[in-house]
N, C-alpha and C positions, 0 to 999 in steps of 0.2 A: 504494500500500500504506500502510495507516495505521501510524503510529509505535506501537511497543510500549512500554508502561510497565513497567519492570523492578522487581520486588520484590527489592532487593538483600539484604535481611535473610534471605530464604528462598531466595536464588539462583534465582528463577524467571526464567531468562534465555532469550530466543528462540534455538532451535537453528538452526545453519546447515545441517544435513543436509536440512532440508525445502526449502531454496533451491537446493542444489547437486546436480547430477545424479550426482556421485560423493561423496555426503555422508559415507559411512562412511570413505572415505579422508581427507577433510578433518578429520573428528572425531579421527582417529588422529594427525594431524600434531602435532609438538611446538611448532610456531609458533602464535601467537595469530592467528586469522583472523576478520575481521569484514566484514560488508557495511554500508556507511555511506552515507547520502545526503550530497550536497555541502553541505547546511545543518547537518550534524552528527548528524542522526537515525540511530540505530543500528537496522538492520533485522534483523540476525541475527548470531550468533557461534558459534564452535566451543567445545568444553569448555576448551581451554587459555585462550582469551580470557576465558571466564567465571571461571576460577580467578584470572586476573590482575585482573579486576574485583573479585573478592572480597577480594584482598589489597591493593588500592589502587594497583597498578601502572598500571592503566587506570581512569580515573574517568568514570562516567556519572551524569548527573542528569536525571530526567524523560525518559528514553530518548535523551538527547543526549550525544554524546561531548564531554567537557569537558577531558580531559587524557590524554596518553600520556607517562609519565615526566615529563620536565621541560617538555614542550610543553603549553601551556595552550590554551584554546579558540580564541583569535584566530589564532595561527599555524597551528593545526590546520585551521581553516576555510579559510584561504588555500590550504593544501596540498590539501585536499579539492576545492576549486573548480578548481585547476589540473589535478588528476588527472581530474576529471569532464569537463574540456574536452579531454582526450586526452593529457595529458602523463603519462608513467610516471616516478615520482619515488622517490628513495631519500633517507632522512633518518636521521642518527645520533640515537639517543636514549639517555638514562641514567635510572636509577631510584634515587631517593634512599634507599629502604628498604634496598637491598642494595649500592648503589653499583656495580651492574653496568651494562654498556653493551650496546647492541644496534643493530639496523638495522630501520627501518620502511619498507616498500615500499607505494606507493599507485599504483593503476592502474585503468582501466576493467575490469570483469569480462569474461571471454570470453563472447561471446554464446551459444556452444553449450554452456557449462558449467553455466549456471544455469537452473533450471526457470522462474523468472520474476524479473524485476527491473524497476524503473522507471527512466526517464531520470534521469541525475544520480547514479546509484549508483556507489560506489567500492569496490573490493576492497582491503582494508587487511591487510597481513601483517606481523607483528612477530616478530623472533627475537632472542634474547639471544646475546651472544658467549660462546664457550667457550674462554677463553684457554689452559687447561691442554691441551686437545685440540689446539689450533692449534700450541702450542709443541712438543708431542710430534711432531706431523706435520712441522713444519719441521726439527726435529732429525733425524728419520728421512730427510728429503730431503737434508739436509747429509751425513748418514752415507753415503747411497748415492752422491751426486754427488761428494763429496770423498774417498770411500773411507776413512772413519774406522774405526779399530779398535773392537772392543767396549769396551775400556777407555777409549779417548778419548771415545766416545759417552757412557759412564756419567759420566765427569768433566764433560762438557759439560752433561748433564742436571742434575747436582747444582749446578753453578755457575749455570745458568739458573734454578734454583729458589731462588737467593739465598744458597747456601752460599759461604763464603770458602774459599780453597784449603786453609787449615789444617783447617777443618771437614770438607772433602771427604776430606782425607788420613786423618783419624781415622775417618770413616764407612767408608772403604774399607780401613782397616787398612794404609795405605801410608805410605811415607816422603813428607814434604812435597816433597822433591826429585823424587820420581817423579811426583807430581801436576803439579809445575811443568814437568816434561819433557813430560807429556801436553798441557799448555796450549801449550807452544811448538810441538808437533806440530800442534795444532789450528789455530793461527794460520798455520802454514806451509801446511797442506793447504787451508785455506779462503781463504787470501790476505786475511784480515781484518787491517786495520791495527792493531787493538788488541783486547784481550779484551773491553773495554766495547762496542766496535762489534759484535763477534761475538755477544755476549749480546743486544744490541739487535736483531740480525737474527733471533734465535730467538723474540723476543717481539713482532714487528711484522709488518706486511704488506709490508715493503720487499722489493725484489728480492733473491734470494739472491746471495751473492758468486760471482763468476766464477772 
């Protein structure tokens, strides 16, 4: 397949739905999805990927992938070659425009999923992290696992968002002593050694406390 020259100024980018047997589904995905040759030539992309190219999160020059976030052309080509050889790879990425982070997955495309592709083709999927959603889910997990009360959960959410105990007390129209009592209950129920450790648990991928 010949490489496609992209007119970035007019966003004339090759669609992925002509390459993928479930193209409409791929077009609706929030992740950026691209088909890339192991030499960096971009064969196709979905709408999310084309938006990221437009805002500079993904950089393409003369139809070649030259950067994804902080990764420039040389490490990208190394990853593409490894993926084309059969390795499924995950790589952390960050984007200087927004300082957000994400995950890039590279692998061979499934043979039965694409209408056509040439040897050396790599399926590249990039998704950005959603810290607020993950934090909320982890607090919900703690609430269920440790049987936190609604008030304790609310205090934990405010503290995890960066409020100090005094600010949380004003926000909830509570006495500071009441908020501190909730914090003591949180530490007891979650078996966290400190409030700082508990807040780290809510904002990380670490195993939840036992």
